[in-house]
C-alpha positions in Angstrom: 70.6 -21.7 20.4 69.8 -18.6 17.9 72.0 -19.4 14.6 75.0 -17.5 13.9 76.3 -18.4 10.8 73.5 -17.4 8.6 69.6 -16.6 8.0 67.4 -18.4 6.5 65.9 -17.2 3.1 64.6 -18.0 -0.4 62.8 -21.4 1.0 59.2 -21.9 -0.3 56.3 -21.8 2.4 54.1 -25.5 2.8 51.5 -25.7 0.4 49.2 -25.7 3.3 45.7 -24.0 4.3 44.1 -24.2 1.2 40.7 -25.5 -0.7 42.0 -28.3 -2.7 38.6 -28.5 -5.1 38.7 -25.0 -5.7 42.1 -24.2 -6.2 41.8 -27.3 -9.1 40.1 -25.1 -11.7 40.0 -28.1 -14.5 37.9 -30.2 -11.5 35.6 -27.7 -10.0 34.5 -26.5 -13.9 34.1 -30.6 -14.6 31.8 -30.4 -11.4 29.7 -27.8 -13.1 29.6 -29.1 -16.5 28.4 -32.8 -15.3 26.3 -32.0 -12.2 22.9 -31.1 -13.2 22.0 -27.1 -11.7 19.3 -28.6 -8.9 22.3 -30.9 -7.4 25.1 -28.8 -8.2 25.0 -26.4 -4.9 24.8 -29.5 -2.7 27.5 -31.1 -4.5 29.7 -28.1 -4.6 28.9 -27.2 -0.8 30.6 -30.8 0.1 33.5 -30.7 -2.2 34.3 -27.5 -0.9 34.3 -28.9 2.4 36.2 -32.0 1.8 38.9 -29.7 -0.4 39.7 -27.7 2.9 39.8 -30.9 5.0 42.5 -32.1 1.8 43.9 -29.2 1.8 44.5 -28.8 5.9 47.7 -28.9 8.1 46.3 -31.9 9.8 45.2 -34.2 6.8 48.5 -33.8 5.8 49.9 -34.8 8.9 47.7 -37.8 8.9 49.0 -38.8 5.1 52.7 -38.8 6.6 51.8 -40.7 10.1 50.4 -43.3 8.0 53.0 -44.0 5.7 56.0 -43.5 8.3 54.0 -45.9 10.2 52.8 -48.9 8.1 50.6 -51.7 8.7 52.1 -54.5 10.9 50.5 -58.1 10.7 49.9 -59.9 13.5 49.2 -63.7 13.3 48.8 -64.9 16.7 48.0 -63.2 20.0 49.7 -63.9 23.0 48.3 -66.9 23.8 48.9 -68.8 20.6 45.7 -68.6 19.0 45.7 -67.3 15.2 43.6 -64.0 14.8 45.2 -62.8 11.3 44.7 -59.0 12.1 46.9 -56.5 10.9 47.3 -53.1 12.6 47.4 -49.6 11.4 48.3 -46.5 13.0 45.6 -44.0 14.1 46.0 -41.7 11.4 44.9 -44.6 8.5 41.7 -45.2 10.7 41.0 -41.2 10.6 41.9 -40.9 6.7 39.2 -43.4 6.2 36.7 -42.3 8.8 36.8 -38.7 6.7 36.7 -40.5 3.6 33.5 -42.3 4.1 31.9 -39.9 6.0 32.5 -37.9 3.1 30.5 -40.2 0.8 33.3 -41.5 -1.2 31.8 -45.4 -1.0 28.4 -44.2 -1.9 28.0 -43.3 -5.9 25.4 -46.0 -7.0 22.2 -44.6 -5.5 22.7 -40.4 -5.4 21.8 -38.1 -8.2 25.1 -37.6 -10.2 26.5 -39.8 -7.4 29.8 -40.7 -9.5 30.7 -37.3 -10.7 30.6 -36.2 -6.9 32.4 -39.3 -5.9 35.1 -39.1 -8.4 35.5 -35.7 -7.3 35.5 -36.3 -4.0 38.1 -39.2 -4.2 40.6 -37.1 -6.6 40.3 -34.2 -4.2 40.9 -36.3 -0.7 43.2 -38.4 -1.9 45.6 -36.0 -2.5 46.4 -35.9 1.0 47.1 -39.5 1.5 46.7 -41.7 -1.9 47.0 -45.8 0.0 43.7 -45.5 1.7 42.1 -45.3 -1.6 42.2 -49.1 -1.7 39.6 -50.0 0.5 37.6 -46.9 -0.9 37.8 -48.1 -4.4 37.0 -51.7 -3.7 34.0 -51.1 -1.7 32.2 -48.8 -4.1 32.9 -51.1 -6.6 31.9 -54.0 -5.2 28.0 -52.9 -5.4 27.7 -53.7 -9.1 29.0 -57.2 -8.8 26.5 -57.7 -5.6 23.9 -56.6 -7.7 23.9 -59.8 -9.8 22.4 -61.2 -6.5 19.6 -59.1 -5.4 19.6 -61.0 -2.0 23.0 -60.3 -1.4 22.9 -56.5 -2.5 19.8 -55.9 -0.3 21.9 -57.3 2.5 25.1 -55.7 1.9 24.5 -52.6 -0.1 23.4 -50.5 2.7 26.5 -51.3 4.4 29.0 -50.5 1.9 27.6 -46.9 0.9 27.1 -46.1 4.5 28.8 -42.8 5.6 30.1 -44.6 8.9 33.3 -46.1 9.1 33.6 -48.8 12.0 37.1 -50.3 12.5 37.5 -53.8 13.8 36.5 -57.2 13.0 32.9 -57.9 14.0 29.9 -59.4 12.4 28.6 -57.1 9.5 25.2 -57.5 11.0 26.5 -55.5 14.1 28.1 -52.7 12.2 26.8 -49.5 11.0 29.3 -49.6 7.6 31.8 -52.1 6.1 34.4 -52.5 3.9 34.9 -54.7 1.4 38.6 -56.0 -0.5 39.2 -58.3 -3.3 41.1 -61.3 -3.9 41.6 -62.3 -8.0 45.1 -63.2 -8.5 47.1 -66.3 -7.6 50.9 -67.4 -7.7 50.5 -69.4 -10.6 48.8 -66.9 -13.1 48.5 -63.4 -12.0 46.2 -61.4 -14.4 45.1 -64.9 -16.0 42.7 -65.4 -13.2 41.0 -68.4 -15.5 44.1 -70.6 -14.6 42.8 -70.0 -10.9 43.4 -73.2 -8.9 41.2 -72.4 -5.9 38.5 -74.7 -5.3 34.8 -74.2 -4.0 33.1 -77.3 -2.5 29.4 -76.9 -2.7 27.8 -77.4 0.7 23.9 -78.1 1.7 22.8 -74.3 2.1 21.6 -72.6 -1.0 24.5 -70.7 -2.3 27.0 -71.9 0.4 30.6 -73.1 -0.6 34.0 -73.8 1.4 37.0 -72.7 -0.3 40.2 -74.1 -0.5 43.5 -72.3 -2.4 45.4 -68.8 -1.7 45.5 -65.6 -3.2 48.6 -64.2 -4.1 47.5 -60.6 -4.0 44.5 -59.8 -1.5 43.4 -56.1 -1.4 43.2 -54.6 2.3 42.9 -57.9 4.1 41.0 -56.3 7.6 38.0 -55.5 5.2 34.5 -57.3 6.4 34.1 -58.9 3.2 35.6 -59.9 0.0 35.0 -60.8 -3.5 37.1 -63.8 -5.0 37.2 -65.8 -7.7 37.3 -69.9 -7.5 36.7 -73.0 -9.6 33.4 -74.4 -8.4 32.2 -77.6 -9.8 30.6 -75.3 -12.7 33.7 -73.4 -13.4 35.5 -70.2 -12.3 32.8 -68.5 -10.2 32.7 -65.2 -7.9 32.0 -65.9 -4.3 31.7 -63.5 -1.1 34.0 -64.1 1.6 33.5 -62.8 5.2 36.0 -62.1 7.3 34.1 -62.9 10.3 30.6 -65.2 10.3 27.3 -64.5 11.5 28.0 -66.3 14.6 30.7 -64.3 15.6 33.1 -66.6 14.9 36.5 -65.8 12.7 36.3 -66.9 9.1 39.2 -69.3 7.5 41.3 -66.5 6.5 44.9 -67.1 6.9 46.9 -63.9 6.2 50.2 -65.6 5.5 52.5 -62.2 5.2 51.9 -58.3 3.9 53.6 -57.2 0.7 56.8 -55.0 1.1 55.7 -52.5 -1.5 57.5 -49.9 -3.7 55.2 -47.5 -2.8 51.3 -47.6 -1.6 53.0 -48.4 2.5 50.1 -46.9 4.2 47.7 -50.0 2.8 48.2 -53.4 3.5 48.2 -56.3 0.4 48.3 -59.6 1.9 48.8 -63.3 0.7 46.2 -65.4 2.2 45.4 -68.6 2.2 41.6 -70.2 2.5 41.0 -73.9 4.3 37.8 -74.6 4.5 36.6 -71.2 4.0 32.7 -70.8 4.0 31.9 -68.2 1.0 28.7 -67.3 -0.5 28.2 -67.5 -4.4 27.4 -64.3 -6.3 26.2 -64.4 -9.3 25.9 -68.3 -11.2 28.3 -70.8 -11.8 31.0 -70.7 -14.4 30.5 -66.7 -15.1 32.8 -65.5 -12.2 34.6 -63.0 -14.6 31.4 -61.7 -16.1 29.9 -61.3 -12.8 33.2 -59.5 -11.2 33.8 -57.7 -14.6 31.7 -54.3 -13.6 33.8 -54.3 -10.7 36.8 -54.4 -12.0 35.8 -51.8 -14.6 34.6 -49.6 -11.7 38.0 -49.7 -9.8 39.8 -49.2 -13.6 38.0 -45.9 -13.4 39.5 -45.1 -9.7 42.9 -46.0 -11.3 41.9 -43.2 -13.8 40.8 -40.7 -11.1 43.8 -41.8 -8.8 46.5 -41.0 -11.3 44.9 -37.8 -11.9 44.9 -37.4 -8.4 48.5 -37.7 -7.8 49.6 -35.6 -11.0 47.7 -32.9 -9.9 49.2 -32.4 -6.3 52.4 -33.0 -7.7 52.1 -30.1 -10.5 50.3 -27.9 -8.1 53.6 -28.6 -5.4 56.0 -27.6 -8.6 54.0 -24.3 -9.5 53.5 -23.5 -5.7 57.2 -24.0 -5.2 58.2 -22.0 -8.5 55.7 -19.1 -7.7 57.9 -18.5 -4.5 61.5 -19.5 -4.9 64.2 -17.4 -6.6 66.8 -18.2 -8.8 69.4 -16.1 -11.0 68.1 -13.0 -10.4 64.2 -13.6 -10.6 60.9 -16.1 -9.3 61.4 -19.5 -11.0 58.1 -19.4 -12.2 59.1 -16.2 -14.3 62.1 -18.1 -16.3 60.9 -19.0 -19.4 62.3 -22.4 -19.6 60.7 -23.3 -16.1 57.4 -21.9 -17.3 57.6 -24.5 -20.4 57.8 -27.1 -18.0 55.0 -26.2 -15.9 52.8 -25.5 -18.7 53.6 -28.8 -20.2 53.0 -30.6 -16.7 49.9 -28.6 -16.3 48.3 -29.6 -19.7 49.0 -33.5 -18.5 47.2 -33.1 -15.3 44.3 -31.0 -17.1 43.8 -33.5 -19.7 44.1 -36.5 -17.3 41.4 -34.8 -14.7 39.1 -34.0 -17.5 39.0 -37.3 -19.1 38.3 -39.0 -15.6 35.3 -36.7 -15.0 34.0 -37.4 -17.8 34.0 -41.0 -17.5 32.3 -40.6 -14.4 29.5 -38.5 -16.1 28.9 -41.7 -18.3 28.4 -43.8 -15.4 25.5 -41.3 -14.2 23.8 -41.1 -17.5 23.8 -45.0 -17.6 22.3 -44.7 -21.2 23.4 -47.7 -23.6 25.0 -44.9 -25.7 27.3 -44.4 -22.7 27.8 -47.6 -21.5 29.5 -48.5 -24.8 31.4 -45.5 -24.9 32.9 -46.4 -21.2 33.7 -50.2 -22.9 36.3 -48.5 -24.9 37.2 -45.2 -22.9 37.7 -46.8 -19.4 40.6 -49.2 -20.7 41.8 -46.4 -23.1 42.3 -44.1 -20.4 43.3 -46.7 -17.8 46.2 -47.2 -20.3 47.2 -44.0 -20.8 46.6 -41.7 -17.5 47.9 -44.4 -15.3 51.3 -44.4 -17.6 51.9 -40.6 -17.7 51.3 -40.7 -13.9 54.9 -41.3 -13.5 56.9 -39.1 -15.4 54.7 -35.9 -14.5 55.6 -36.7 -11.1 59.1 -37.4 -11.5 59.6 -34.1 -13.3 57.4 -32.2 -10.8 59.5 -33.1 -8.1 62.7 -31.9 -10.0 61.3 -28.9 -10.3 61.9 -28.5 -6.7 65.3 -29.9 -7.4 67.0 -31.2 -4.3 64.6 -29.7 -1.9 62.0 -32.2 -3.6 64.2 -35.3 -3.2 63.9 -35.0 0.6 61.2 -36.9 2.2 60.1 -34.1 4.1 58.7 -32.3 1.0 56.5 -35.3 0.2 57.4 -35.6 -3.0 59.1 -38.7 -2.8 55.7 -40.2 -1.4 54.2 -39.4 -4.6 56.6 -40.4 -6.8 56.5 -43.8 -5.4 52.8 -44.1 -5.2 53.3 -43.3 -9.4 53.3 -46.5 -10.9 51.0 -48.3 -8.9 47.8 -47.4 -10.8 49.0 -48.7 -14.1 49.7 -52.1 -12.6 46.5 -52.5 -10.2 43.5 -53.8 -12.1 45.5 -55.1 -15.0 48.6 -53.6 -16.6 49.4 -52.1 -19.7 49.1 -54.8 -22.0 46.0 -56.1 -20.5 44.4 -52.7 -20.7 45.7 -52.5 -24.7 44.0 -56.1 -25.4 41.3 -55.4 -23.9 40.7 -52.6 -26.3 41.2 -54.8 -29.2 38.6 -57.2 -27.5 36.1 -54.6 -27.7 36.9 -53.2 -31.2 36.2 -57.1 -32.3 33.3 -58.1 -30.4 31.6 -54.5 -29.6 31.3 -52.7 -33.0 28.7 -50.3 -30.7 31.6 -49.5 -28.6 33.3 -48.1 -31.4 30.5 -46.2 -32.9 30.1 -44.3 -29.5 34.0 -43.6 -29.0 33.8 -42.1 -32.5 30.8 -40.1 -32.1 32.1 -38.6 -28.6 35.4 -37.6 -30.3 33.6 -36.3 -33.5 31.5 -33.4 -31.2 34.8 -31.3 -31.4 35.3 -31.9 -35.5 36.2 -28.7 -37.2 37.2 -26.9 -34.3 41.2 -27.5 -34.4 42.9 -28.6 -37.4 45.4 -30.8 -35.5 42.3 -32.7 -33.6 40.9 -33.3 -37.4 44.0 -34.7 -38.5 44.5 -36.8 -35.6 41.0 -38.5 -35.8 41.8 -39.2 -39.7 45.0 -40.9 -38.8 43.0 -42.9 -36.0 40.8 -44.1 -38.3 43.5 -45.3 -40.6 45.5 -47.2 -37.9 41.5 -48.5 -37.2 40.9 -49.8 -40.4 44.5 -51.8 -40.8 44.0 -55.3 -38.7 47.9 -56.5 -40.0 49.8 -56.9 -36.9 47.1 -55.3 -35.1 48.4 -56.9 -31.2 51.6 -55.7 -31.9 50.1 -52.3 -32.4 47.6 -52.5 -29.8 49.7 -49.9 -27.6 50.3 -47.4 -30.1 46.7 -47.5 -31.1 45.0 -47.3 -27.5 47.7 -44.8 -27.0 46.3 -42.3 -29.9 42.3 -43.1 -29.0 43.4 -41.6 -25.5 44.8 -38.4 -26.8 42.5 -38.2 -29.5 40.1 -38.4 -26.6 41.6 -36.2 -24.5 41.9 -33.5 -27.4 38.2 -33.6 -28.2 37.4 -33.1 -24.5 40.0 -30.1 -23.8 38.7 -28.4 -27.2 35.4 -28.9 -26.2 35.8 -27.5 -22.5 38.9 -25.9 -21.6 40.3 -22.5 -22.5 42.0 -21.5 -25.7 45.5 -21.7 -24.6 45.3 -25.3 -23.1 43.3 -27.3 -25.8 45.9 -25.2 -28.3 49.2 -25.8 -26.2 47.7 -29.8 -25.8 46.9 -30.1 -29.5 50.0 -28.6 -30.9 52.0 -30.8 -28.8 50.0 -34.3 -28.2 48.3 -33.9 -31.7 50.3 -32.0 -33.9 53.7 -33.1 -33.1 55.2 -30.1 -32.0 56.9 -31.2 -28.9 60.0 -33.5 -27.8 60.3 -36.6 -26.0 60.6 -34.8 -22.3 58.6 -32.3 -20.5 59.0 -28.3 -21.2 59.3 -29.1 -25.0 56.2 -27.0 -25.9 56.3 -24.8 -28.7 57.6 -20.9 -27.3 55.3 -19.2 -29.5 51.8 -20.6 -27.2 50.7 -18.6 -24.3 52.4 -21.0 -21.4 52.0 -18.4 -19.0 48.4 -18.9 -18.7 48.4 -22.3 -18.8 50.5 -21.9 -15.6 48.6 -19.3 -14.6 44.9 -21.7 -14.1 47.0 -24.5 -12.7 48.1 -22.8 -9.6 46.9 -23.5 -6.5 46.1 -20.5 -4.3 45.6 -20.7 -0.7 43.0 -18.9 1.3 
């Protein structure tokens, strides 16, 4: 029936049918900066194709459906047999299949692999963030497995495959597999050295039986898992397959799925091991050292994932303000709204530039870059993931009441926003990790200072911030209580240095004036009014094709 009371006007068209990659100038410029010319054309073509898919109505529908129909645990079949399977909506499998076919689990063996993968991860997870978990775990398992050449030779080709095959079968029968991880337990959480899961050696070389539990097990329908357990020689890393080579199910009881704040499309489970077959990875007693490279890689994905959430939220806010009129004009032309949007855009670009710089360090893989990553990854993980929630919350507010309803997609982004700050070690863990590196690895601080020093002399506020940071680093009194303050400052100085070197002057000027110079309030939208805020907003605007 036709409406007779009013005509719908002044509503914003959906942000759909655009290239998520090309529309993100900070990201596309970073790809051009960090990928050598011979590889760049192919990488750019891949990312443009992925960007168009991510901005399509189809991908957005997949994301909505995967979250509206969360996974369901089936512990038993109709006959009472224990099966421990998790059922997903078909859209979940479509999202995962598209991601795997785009190379989002393949970074370690191709030219500029980490930059290409990080850019793709940032683009594609804007359509739906939850399925990024198994993608991240699978990608990050490679360096841990490489501690055992035989295991790496067997599993790495499957982990880096471009083929996604759902369902539980022997890994040897699948063209591609996914990995999960189980580290934390009820009694210890992040303190994994308090784990109680036991590993009893078998007669076969490197074979064990596990007995115990994992309080958080990522992606329980994965084909294999890296877990920590107490072997006779101490805490050790193990590979636990869901299905044994003979086709029988390993003892892997999924007790329940977590009822989470966000990340609803992804299954996180509590699992029990009772005579669970496992293969040792690395040496006994060196479990943390073995799995630490996996943790570092997933921490980088936390940074990239938060940058993706921020970018999508800011893109939605700017898009809305471009079309919505109020008080006699478009919102984007209102000075106060422009200040808010520019402030959000600065945070988003700083996160993106930092994430891509870290990815490039993985590709370069020199002693200098490895030392730089030792400090830069936990500092970035601490700061960028913490900025995500306030950015998304403010961006939601830019849409007003329209942003508070589920159909806008903004509530899903807001529920997802805190996750990356918790996953792979919360804020205190990251801050203490930075302190540990400062105390034990002086070459890491040298590499970090050389990186930020590349922009010295280009902006007086950055120079002053570097000087203040050096003063903080020289004072060890009460260092643990000051750790968050110190790490925040390190991250901001690093972001400022990167923006001064690579961003347009209006962006770096606004960032240094506010984040480093102190000309800023305690909420977004408090930038100095004399800055070129219109150019900052225009740079961040997503433009549909």
